[in-house]
C-alpha positions as a printed Julia matrix, in Angstrom:
748×3 Matrix{Float64}:
 42.21  103.62    3.45
 42.26  107.4     4.24
 44.5   109.57    2.05
 46.43  110.81    5.1
 47.47  107.24    6.01
 48.55  106.5     2.43
 50.78  109.55    2.28
 52.19  108.82    5.74
 52.99  105.27    4.65
 54.75  106.49    1.52
 56.61  109.1     3.56
 57.75  106.43    6.04
 58.88  104.1     3.26
 60.86  106.86    1.54
 62.54  107.69    4.86
 63.25  103.99    5.35
 64.75  103.69    1.87
 66.98  106.72    2.47
 68.07  105.33    5.83
 69.0   101.98    4.31
 70.93  103.73    1.55
 73.21  105.46    4.04
 76.58  103.84    4.78
 77.15  102.15    8.09
 77.59   98.83    9.88
 74.69   96.42   10.27
 73.89   97.32   13.88
 73.96  101.01   13.12
 71.44  100.53   10.32
 69.11   98.48   12.51
 69.22  101.16   15.19
 68.33  103.85   12.64
 65.37  101.79   11.4
 63.88  101.25   14.85
 64.27  104.96   15.66
 62.64  105.97   12.37
 59.66  103.6    12.75
 59.02  104.59   16.37
 59.12  108.26   15.41
 56.88  107.85   12.34
 54.27  105.75   14.17
 54.37  107.97   17.26
 55.11  105.03   19.54
 57.63  104.94   22.36
 59.09  101.56   21.36
 60.12   99.86   18.13
 62.08   96.59   18.27
 63.41   94.14   15.68
 63.77   90.48   16.59
 65.56   88.2    14.11
 66.0    84.44   14.06
 69.32   83.31   15.43
 68.45   79.75   14.38
 65.25   77.94   13.36
 63.87   77.97   16.91
 65.4    81.05   18.57
 64.58   84.75   18.2
 67.02   87.42   19.36
 66.41   91.09   20.09
 68.73   92.72   17.56
 67.74   96.39   17.8
 65.38   98.58   19.81
 64.24  102.13   20.29
 62.69  102.58   23.72
 63.66   99.36   25.52
 66.82   98.93   27.58
 69.72   99.03   25.06
 71.68   96.6    27.29
 69.19   93.88   26.41
 70.1    93.95   22.68
 71.68   90.63   21.59
 71.02   89.28   25.09
 67.25   88.85   25.14
 66.19   85.67   23.37
 63.06   83.56   23.2
 61.96   80.32   21.62
 59.61   80.1    18.67
 56.07   80.31   20.09
 57.26   81.76   23.42
 55.81   85.11   24.49
 53.89   87.43   22.18
 56.9    87.87   19.87
 57.37   84.12   19.6
 53.66   83.65   18.88
 53.77   86.21   16.05
 56.72   84.33   14.53
 55.1    80.91   14.9
 51.68   81.92   13.55
 53.11   84.23   10.85
 50.32   86.68   11.68
 50.07   89.97   13.64
 49.17   90.31   17.31
 47.55   93.63   18.25
 46.54   94.2    21.88
 45.87   97.15   24.16
 46.89   95.2    27.27
 49.93   93.05   26.47
 50.53   91.71   30.03
 46.98   90.28   30.08
 47.37   88.62   26.68
 47.6    84.83   26.53
 51.21   83.65   26.38
 52.71   86.99   27.48
 56.27   86.6    28.77
 57.8    89.31   30.96
 61.46   90.03   30.24
 62.71   92.24   33.08
 66.03   93.09   31.38
 64.19   95.02   28.64
 62.26   97.39   30.92
 59.09   96.85   28.88
 56.76   96.53   31.87
 55.69  100.19   31.52
 54.36   99.66   27.97
 50.8    98.43   27.7
 49.91   98.3    23.99
 51.67   95.88   21.68
 51.67   95.39   17.9
 53.89   92.7    16.38
 54.01   91.67   12.72
 56.11   88.93   11.1
 59.16   89.78    9.01
 59.04   87.17    6.27
 59.83   86.67    2.62
 58.19   84.01    0.45
 57.46   81.73    3.36
 60.84   82.14    5.03
 60.48   83.45    8.57
 63.13   86.08    9.25
 61.91   87.72   12.46
 59.33   90.01   14.09
 58.85   93.78   14.0
 57.25   95.24   17.16
 55.93   98.65   18.24
 54.73   99.4    21.78
 53.35  102.38   23.67
 52.43  103.28   27.23
 48.91  104.27   26.24
 46.52  101.33   26.52
 45.09  101.27   23.01
 44.73   98.86   20.13
 46.52   99.99   16.99
 44.21  100.85   14.08
 43.84   98.65   10.99
 45.69  101.32    9.01
 48.6   101.23   11.48
 48.73   97.42   11.35
 48.77   97.54    7.57
 51.47  100.22    7.52
 53.71   98.17    9.83
 53.2    95.07    7.64
 54.33   97.06    4.61
 57.41   98.27    6.48
 58.17   94.7     7.63
 58.02   93.55    4.01
 60.6    96.17    2.99
 62.79   95.26    5.96
 62.59   91.6     4.89
 63.55   92.49    1.33
 66.5    94.59    2.48
 67.59   91.79    4.8
 67.51   89.42    1.85
 69.74   91.83   -0.09
 72.27   91.85    2.71
 71.58   95.46    3.75
 72.16   94.55    7.4
 75.52   92.86    6.99
 77.38   94.03   10.03
 80.26   93.1    12.28
 79.28   89.65   13.49
 75.86   90.48   14.94
 73.41   87.59   15.12
 71.49   88.42   11.94
 70.65   85.02   10.56
 69.17   85.62    7.13
 72.19   87.19    5.47
 73.21   84.74    2.72
 76.76   84.76    4.07
 76.79   82.3     6.92
 77.39   78.55    6.54
 74.11   76.62    6.55
 73.53   72.87    6.79
 70.38   71.25    5.41
 69.21   67.77    6.4
 67.17   66.05    3.72
 66.79   62.56    2.34
 68.94   60.41    0.1
 67.76   60.29   -3.51
 71.02   58.98   -4.92
 74.17   58.09   -3.02
 77.51   59.77   -3.63
 79.35   62.94   -2.64
 80.08   66.07   -4.65
 81.63   69.49   -4.15
 80.81   72.41   -6.4
 78.98   75.71   -6.75
 75.24   76.41   -6.77
 73.39   76.61  -10.08
 69.76   77.6    -9.52
 67.38   75.91  -11.93
 64.97   78.84  -11.62
 66.9    81.79  -10.14
 65.02   83.8    -7.56
 63.79   87.2    -8.71
 65.73   89.91   -6.9
 63.83   93.1    -6.11
 66.11   96.1    -5.94
 63.44   98.82   -5.69
 60.89   97.88   -3.0
 59.93  101.53   -2.41
 58.42  103.68   -5.18
 57.88  107.45   -5.42
 55.01  107.57   -7.92
 52.07  105.22   -7.22
 50.41  106.09  -10.54
 53.42  104.84  -12.49
 53.59  101.64  -10.42
 49.86  100.96  -10.84
 50.23  101.25  -14.61
 53.27   98.94  -14.59
 51.3    96.39  -12.57
 48.27   96.63  -14.9
 50.39   96.09  -18.01
 52.26   93.16  -16.44
 49.02   91.47  -15.34
 47.56   91.95  -18.85
 50.67   90.3   -20.31
 50.37   87.47  -17.79
 46.69   86.88  -18.61
 47.43   86.77  -22.33
 50.26   84.24  -21.8
 48.05   81.99  -19.65
 45.23   82.14  -22.23
 47.73   81.25  -24.97
 48.99   78.24  -22.99
 45.4    77.09  -22.46
 44.72   77.39  -26.2
 47.75   75.19  -26.89
 46.21   72.37  -24.82
 43.29   72.28  -27.33
 40.82   72.24  -24.45
 41.74   68.7   -23.47
 40.76   67.74  -19.94
 44.32   67.11  -18.87
 46.05   67.87  -15.61
 48.02   70.58  -17.43
 44.85   72.38  -18.51
 43.45   72.09  -14.97
 46.57   73.79  -13.6
 46.33   76.5   -16.26
 42.67   77.07  -15.4
 43.77   77.62  -11.8
 46.38   80.08  -13.08
 43.71   81.93  -15.04
 41.47   82.07  -11.98
 44.27   83.67   -9.95
 45.29   86.0   -12.78
 41.74   87.31  -13.04
 41.13   87.53   -9.29
 39.91   91.0    -8.36
 40.81   90.43   -4.71
 44.44   89.66   -5.59
 44.62   92.72   -7.84
 42.94   94.99   -5.26
 45.37   94.01   -2.5
 48.37   94.71   -4.73
 46.9    98.1    -5.7
 46.53   98.95   -1.98
 50.15   97.96   -1.37
 51.28  100.28   -4.16
 49.13  103.1    -2.74
 50.93  102.59    0.57
 54.29  103.19   -1.12
 55.53   99.85   -2.47
 56.78   99.29   -6.0
 54.76   97.01   -8.26
 57.14   94.05   -7.82
 57.31   94.54   -4.04
 53.5    94.53   -3.93
 53.4    91.25   -5.85
 55.91   89.68   -3.49
 54.14   90.96   -0.39
 50.91   89.26   -1.44
 52.81   86.12   -2.42
 54.38   85.95    1.05
 51.03   86.57    2.75
 49.35   83.82    0.73
 52.14   81.37    1.54
 51.82   82.15    5.24
 48.05   81.5     5.12
 48.11   78.36    3.01
 51.09   76.68    4.69
 48.86   76.11    7.71
 46.05   74.54    5.65
 45.92   70.72    5.94
 43.82   70.24    2.79
 46.18   68.87    0.08
 44.13   70.49   -2.71
 44.53   73.94   -1.19
 48.23   73.32   -0.58
 48.61   72.45   -4.27
 47.05   75.81   -5.07
 49.93   77.35   -3.11
 52.3    76.05   -5.78
 50.02   77.46   -8.5
 50.02   80.89   -6.86
 53.77   80.73   -6.33
 54.39   79.99   -9.98
 51.96   82.66  -11.16
 53.52   85.27   -8.86
 56.99   84.35  -10.07
 55.84   84.72  -13.69
 54.43   88.15  -12.88
 57.65   89.17  -11.09
 59.72   88.11  -14.11
 57.5    90.2   -16.4
 57.87   93.24  -14.11
 61.61   92.94  -13.56
 62.63   91.52  -16.93
 64.52   88.79  -15.07
 63.98   85.61  -17.06
 65.15   82.14  -16.15
 68.3    83.03  -18.07
 69.84   85.74  -15.92
 73.04   85.94  -17.95
 74.97   84.19  -15.19
 77.52   81.68  -16.43
 77.12   78.1   -15.25
 80.09   77.19  -13.02
 82.49   74.47  -14.1
 81.31   72.28  -11.2
 77.54   72.96  -11.03
 75.37   71.61   -8.23
 71.77   72.03   -9.39
 69.42   73.5    -6.76
 65.68   73.49   -7.47
 62.3    73.08   -5.82
 61.64   70.15   -8.13
 62.55   69.21  -11.68
 61.19   66.96  -14.4
 63.14   64.16  -16.04
 63.4    65.88  -19.44
 64.81   69.07  -17.89
 67.3    67.05  -15.86
 68.4    65.13  -18.93
 69.02   68.46  -20.69
 71.68   69.19  -18.09
 73.08   65.67  -18.46
 76.39   64.71  -16.93
 77.51   68.33  -16.59
 76.0    68.33  -13.11
 78.12   67.26  -10.14
 75.14   66.98   -7.81
 71.45   67.83   -7.35
 69.58   69.27   -4.36
 65.78   69.48   -4.36
 63.39   71.06   -1.86
 60.81   68.44   -2.79
 61.29   65.21   -4.76
 60.99   61.59   -3.67
 63.17   58.49   -3.71
 61.05   57.03   -6.52
 60.51   60.28   -8.44
 61.42   60.81  -12.07
 64.31   63.06  -11.04
 65.68   60.4    -8.7
 65.48   57.76  -11.43
 67.39   59.97  -13.87
 69.92   60.97  -11.2
 70.58   57.3   -10.48
 70.92   56.62  -14.2
 73.48   59.41  -14.51
 75.16   58.46  -11.19
 74.72   62.02   -9.85
 74.45   62.47   -6.05
 70.95   63.67   -5.13
 69.53   65.04   -1.89
 65.76   65.54   -1.61
 63.59   67.41    0.92
 66.26   70.07    1.59
 63.68   72.56    2.85
 64.28   76.3     2.36
 67.48   75.88    0.34
 66.09   77.85   -2.62
 65.47   80.85   -0.38
 68.97   80.61    1.07
 71.15   79.69   -1.92
 72.49   82.08   -4.53
 74.12   81.26   -7.85
 77.82   80.59   -7.34
 77.63   79.76   -3.62
 80.06   76.97   -2.65
 78.14   73.81   -1.72
 78.81   70.24   -0.6
 76.32   67.43   -1.31
 76.45   64.25    0.75
 73.98   61.92   -0.94
 74.91   59.07    1.41
 73.71   60.95    4.51
 71.16   63.25    2.84
 73.07   66.33    4.03
 73.93   69.57    2.21
 76.49   72.13    3.39
 75.93   75.57    1.84
 78.86   78.0     2.09
 80.72   75.48    4.31
 83.48   76.41    6.71
 86.93   75.33    5.58
 87.22   72.62    8.24
 83.98   71.04    6.98
 85.09   71.35    3.35
 88.48   69.77    4.12
 86.87   66.78    5.84
 84.45   66.43    2.94
 87.28   66.43    0.4
 88.98   63.67    2.38
 85.77   61.63    2.1
 85.62   62.16   -1.68
 89.3    61.22   -2.01
 88.71   58.01   -0.04
 85.76   57.13   -2.26
 87.88   57.75   -5.36
 90.61   55.46   -4.0
 88.02   52.78   -3.29
 86.63   53.03   -6.83
 90.16   52.59   -8.18
 90.5    49.46   -6.07
 87.14   48.17   -7.27
 88.13   48.78  -10.9
 90.83   46.13  -10.56
 88.06   43.6    -9.82
 86.04   44.54  -12.91
 86.78   41.36  -14.89
 86.84   39.02  -11.89
 83.8    37.03  -10.72
 81.98   37.72   -7.45
 83.09   34.37   -6.03
 83.07   33.97   -2.25
 85.73   32.04   -0.31
 83.33   29.09   -0.09
 83.28   28.87   -3.9
 79.76   30.3    -4.34
 79.53   32.73   -7.29
 76.98   35.55   -7.32
 75.94   37.12  -10.62
 76.0    40.93  -10.26
 73.9    42.83  -12.77
 73.07   46.51  -13.17
 69.87   48.51  -13.33
 69.42   50.96  -16.21
 66.83   53.15  -17.86
 68.69   55.3   -20.36
 71.17   54.81  -23.15
 73.45   56.93  -20.96
 73.59   54.02  -18.52
 74.96   51.48  -20.95
 78.63   52.56  -20.97
 78.62   51.55  -17.28
 77.93   47.94  -18.29
 81.55   47.32  -19.21
 83.09   49.8   -16.81
 81.31   48.5   -13.71
 81.96   44.81  -14.36
 78.24   44.02  -14.49
 77.35   40.7   -16.11
 74.23   42.11  -17.71
 71.26   44.43  -17.18
 68.95   42.87  -14.61
 66.41   45.68  -15.0
 65.97   48.13  -17.86
 63.22   50.61  -16.93
 61.33   51.33  -20.14
 59.1    54.06  -18.65
 61.77   56.75  -18.88
 61.36   56.91  -22.66
 57.68   57.68  -22.04
 58.23   60.12  -19.15
 60.67   62.43  -20.93
 58.33   63.08  -23.87
 55.23   65.22  -24.2
 53.52   62.6   -26.37
 53.32   58.83  -26.68
 56.5    57.66  -28.43
 56.04   55.88  -31.74
 56.66   52.16  -32.09
 59.57   52.76  -34.48
 61.18   55.17  -32.0
 60.98   52.61  -29.21
 62.27   49.81  -31.42
 65.33   51.91  -32.32
 65.99   52.68  -28.63
 65.63   49.05  -27.52
 67.78   47.86  -30.42
 70.44   50.37  -29.38
 70.33   49.02  -25.83
 70.9    45.48  -27.07
 73.7    46.69  -29.33
 75.41   48.45  -26.43
 75.06   45.35  -24.25
 77.2    43.43  -26.77
 75.59   40.09  -26.16
 75.09   40.42  -22.41
 71.59   39.7   -21.14
 69.19   42.63  -20.83
 65.87   42.28  -18.96
 63.34   44.82  -20.25
 60.65   45.69  -17.71
 57.46   46.76  -19.45
 55.92   50.15  -18.77
 55.73   50.76  -15.01
 53.63   53.91  -14.66
 51.15   55.14  -12.1
 51.83   55.79   -8.41
 54.6    58.44   -8.46
 55.26   58.04  -12.21
 52.56   59.84  -14.21
 52.98   60.45  -17.93
 52.77   64.15  -18.92
 50.12   63.32  -21.54
 48.12   60.9   -19.4
 45.14   62.07  -17.36
 45.96   61.72  -13.69
 43.62   59.48  -11.76
 43.01   60.95   -8.32
 43.59   58.15   -5.82
 43.84   58.22   -2.02
 46.8    55.82   -2.12
 48.45   55.76   -5.58
 51.2    53.28   -4.56
 48.47   50.67   -4.05
 46.25   51.9    -6.86
 46.01   51.88  -10.64
 49.59   51.34  -11.7
 52.02   49.18  -13.7
 50.47   45.92  -14.98
 47.0    47.07  -13.89
 47.19   50.04  -16.27
 48.62   47.84  -19.04
 45.86   45.26  -18.8
 43.12   47.91  -18.65
 44.67   49.92  -21.51
 46.27   47.23  -23.67
 46.98   49.45  -26.69
 50.24   50.92  -25.37
 51.32   47.57  -23.96
 50.89   45.82  -27.31
 52.75   48.6   -29.1
 55.64   48.32  -26.62
 55.77   44.52  -26.95
 55.88   44.86  -30.75
 58.76   47.34  -30.44
 60.69   44.96  -28.18
 60.19   42.0   -30.53
 61.33   44.03  -33.55
 64.31   45.43  -31.64
 65.6    41.94  -30.89
 66.48   41.35  -34.52
 66.9    37.64  -33.92
 68.77   38.11  -30.64
 67.65   36.71  -27.26
 64.98   38.81  -25.54
 63.97   38.89  -21.86
 60.71   40.67  -20.93
 59.55   41.22  -17.35
 56.1    42.38  -16.24
 55.99   44.71  -13.19
 53.79   44.64  -10.09
 52.27   41.23  -10.67
 50.1    40.5    -7.63
 48.3    37.34   -8.73
 48.84   34.49  -11.17
 46.03   35.51  -13.53
 47.66   38.9   -14.22
 50.88   37.17  -15.28
 49.06   34.57  -17.39
 47.11   37.33  -19.22
 50.16   39.51  -19.82
 52.23   36.54  -20.97
 49.5    35.57  -23.43
 49.49   39.12  -24.8
 53.19   38.74  -25.54
 52.66   35.31  -27.12
 49.9    36.81  -29.32
 52.26   39.54  -30.49
 54.91   36.94  -31.29
 52.42   35.15  -33.53
 51.42   38.43  -35.15
 55.03   39.29  -35.9
 55.53   35.8   -37.3
 52.58   36.25  -39.69
 53.98   39.6   -40.81
 57.27   37.92  -41.65
 59.35   39.84  -39.09
 62.46   38.35  -37.52
 61.7    36.87  -34.09
 63.97   36.54  -31.05
 65.99   33.34  -31.14
 65.12   32.9   -27.45
 62.35   34.55  -25.45
 62.19   34.7   -21.64
 59.05   35.96  -19.9
 59.34   36.86  -16.23
 57.61   38.73  -13.43
 58.57   41.13  -10.69
 57.56   39.93   -7.25
 56.79   43.19   -5.46
 53.83   42.24   -3.26
 53.61   39.51   -0.59
 50.56   38.06   -2.36
 52.6    36.77   -5.31
 54.86   34.78   -2.99
 51.81   32.62   -2.25
 50.73   32.21   -5.89
 49.95   28.68   -7.15
 52.88   26.48   -8.08
 51.77   26.83  -11.71
 52.88   30.48  -11.66
 56.45   29.59  -10.72
 56.45   26.83  -13.35
 55.17   29.18  -16.05
 57.54   32.07  -15.27
 60.91   31.8   -16.99
 62.38   33.9   -14.16
 61.28   35.92  -11.12
 62.86   39.11   -9.84
 62.14   40.32   -6.33
 61.46   44.07   -6.47
 62.91   44.83   -3.07
 61.85   48.48   -2.78
 58.13   47.81   -3.19
 58.16   44.42   -1.47
 59.67   45.92    1.68
 57.17   48.79    1.51
 54.17   46.45    1.41
 55.61   43.91    3.84
 56.06   46.56    6.56
 53.11   48.75    5.44
 55.57   51.67    5.34
 55.32   54.11    2.44
 58.8    54.33    0.92
 58.13   57.95   -0.12
 57.41   58.9     3.5
 60.66   59.89    5.19
 59.01   59.62    8.6
 58.41   55.89    8.35
 60.54   54.42    5.58
 63.78   54.45    7.57
 62.19   52.71   10.54
 62.23   49.36    8.76
 65.33   47.41    7.85
 65.82   44.69    5.26
 67.83   42.78    7.85
 64.73   42.37   10.0
 64.49   38.65   10.8
 60.82   38.43    9.75
 61.55   39.94    6.33
 64.53   37.63    5.81
 62.36   34.64    6.73
 59.84   35.77    4.13
 62.58   36.08    1.49
 63.73   32.56    2.34
 60.22   31.29    1.6
 60.38   32.9    -1.85
 63.8    31.33   -2.46
 62.42   27.91   -1.5
 59.4    28.23   -3.81
 61.59   29.16   -6.77
 64.05   26.36   -5.95
 61.17   23.87   -5.93
 60.33   24.69   -9.57
 63.94   25.58  -10.54
 62.8    29.09  -11.48
 65.76   31.5   -11.77
 65.48   34.16   -9.04
 67.13   37.56   -8.62
 66.86   40.46   -6.18
 66.59   43.99   -7.58
 66.47   47.21   -5.58
 68.36   49.66   -3.38
 69.27   46.98   -0.82
 70.97   44.86   -3.49
 73.53   47.65   -3.89
 74.35   48.03   -0.19
 77.29   45.74    0.68
 76.01   44.43    4.05
 72.51   43.82    2.69
 73.85   42.3    -0.54
 76.07   39.95    1.45
 73.1    38.83    3.53
 70.95   38.26    0.42
 73.72   36.12   -1.07
 74.11   34.17    2.18
 70.41   33.25    2.39
 70.32   31.98   -1.2
 70.0    34.71   -3.84
 72.44   34.0    -6.68
 71.7    37.06   -8.82
 71.61   40.66   -7.59
 70.79   43.72   -9.69
 71.85   47.19   -8.58
 73.07   50.6    -9.73
 76.43   50.37  -11.54
 78.43   52.21   -8.86
 77.47   49.58   -6.26
 78.84   46.59   -8.14
 82.47   47.24   -7.15
 81.86   47.55   -3.38
 79.5    44.54   -3.34
 81.89   42.36   -5.33
 84.82   43.43   -3.15
 83.01   42.3     0.01
 81.61   39.04   -1.39
 85.07   37.91   -2.51
 86.39   38.31    1.05
 83.87   36.17    2.94
 82.62   32.61    3.32
 78.88   32.78    2.57
 78.22   29.38    4.14
 79.71   30.56    7.44
 77.66   33.74    7.29
 74.51   31.66    6.66
 75.17   29.81    9.93
 75.54   33.14   11.76
 72.22   34.38   10.34
 70.43   31.16   11.24
 71.84   31.27   14.77
 70.7    34.87   15.22
 67.19   34.05   14.02
 66.99   30.92   16.17
 67.98   33.0    19.2
 64.97   35.27   18.58
 66.96   38.32   17.47
 64.57   40.66   15.65
 67.27   42.32   13.52
 70.43   40.49   12.51
 72.42   43.54   11.35
 74.52   43.75   14.52
 75.28   40.03   14.31
 76.44   40.31   10.69
 78.58   43.37   11.42
 80.16   41.7    14.47
 80.95   38.6    12.42
 82.57   40.71    9.72
 84.68   42.57   12.28
 85.91   39.24   13.65
 86.96   38.37   10.09
 88.98   41.6    10.17
 86.72   43.09    7.47
């Protein structure tokens, strides 16, 4: 880059910084910026378009176009050259704009006399804020140096927009961190909560995007990168060279940290007038824009690596650690891109709610959130960029909706919803010690799902008759090493103590798919949900399984013990696993240890194949539990982690209910106790239907027991069974409407 261009860039940035430092309303500042850029770049036109909403750009300021068109000219994302720049997140530079593909003529602007066009995106860390445009009458393509200079200016404009420098008097400037914003995501855990934002990893705020002395900034960058490289090398040393996923990620970090191309681009940004931290962020934003369009999942994963590395470098440069000194609010709603189970457990029950940009319904975070009964919304895209510590926020886990900085009318309606839920819980509490007996005299056993000691106090409070599923994998997931047998025995013994004689069903280690142990080498699989997981891992790697079975036997201390093997797909898997347990019983007997006074060995039926197992399987199993989440996934061939398809399929589909009835009949034939465990067991309409078709035990999250019991006690299950049979006989594909209509006729 020629020296003249570098000095001109720095001069422009200093003028821009001075302009932004002057007092004035938002519109006045925008007008100054467009005038300054047009003057500095010797072009007749400079315009700033900002997003009014996710799909609409609005002309917010201009030098050279008709001033009457400001706040009136709008276009859709992808429409016209400006819309194309925004959609592609890349510059368009043309000497003959009207001849360019996609050109849209806007007569109200008076731009028809300008031939050349240069537009660059205004963006910050992947968030599209708008487009910066310069135009001139002369038919010429702008030089590479001019394109680069405008990109640098756009980066500073984006940073100042993020800092609220353009807060004006109601103009349509969308990215201002002051307006109410609603995010639609997915439900990770039901419930509603009101509170204030607590960022798990607060965003680094850059207050000095423009620097006066490039030499000083280059030295700051060099020292920070050296510090970063040393820290990455130290982390790699700590892994002892093991070929783990962690070391692979760190190797990727080291590759980026030592990349000459990355360093060279940041040095060029500093030479153009940016501060060291602004240069880092500019390259981070550019990389995000490039990689977000890449379909290859491996390359997209590298985006996260680069993000994390850039954030580490920014924290070194700014001194802004994860602990910013901000005080956690009394009613914290945790906002994060993603979070591990151990980190979430560190927060514990202090949190009122959780909002994640990523996550999944079966993720570790979702499991812990359910255990702690904390409302969770997943896939709330862009919320990290928008939210600031202390922002008021509403989390609707039932609908998967988040309201950030809500208007008072929205907040008032939300508080009414929370109050109604609280009143309902009070009503349900009065049923705690009463059985779930329907009007026809049929009693349904309602049990709870658990996975942490923190769950167990809910056993008495919810009115659950026992623990139908205790997920043992959480004790493995929240550690950085394999837990010792004695540790597990103490935990399992504590669970039985807390249950106070009520039955607890311990599901053996269910890992793989979305649940990967931190210390276990990840197996790359095209479809992990149908791959090496659960009982398949246990039978291939029996060491951990035997250790866990020994811990369970010792924890029983002479008390009854129920053990359930997950993801059994064929009889032989169950027979082998059951024999492993029997072998451990004999081993414990030889060692003189106290054995359970009763031992039940069961299986989870989570795949259609097991429903057609030989009769001998049902005779051998002491009990069977239908794992509804996975069974529905495999029955409909709809990935339950895929928000696009998972909601298309309903448990009340007549075909699925018919299949469940077949399972009920097979278990009845051999008098094998049967239960249903999963999300649907905790939804009142679904639970009622399951009870009506023949399930006599349901296992669900503790908060669902009250609503389910309340509904069961108000209906005649035999009458509902007739309604369901009539609907199916009539060829209805989904009986939900029929059940709801019947309930309404019962005045329920």
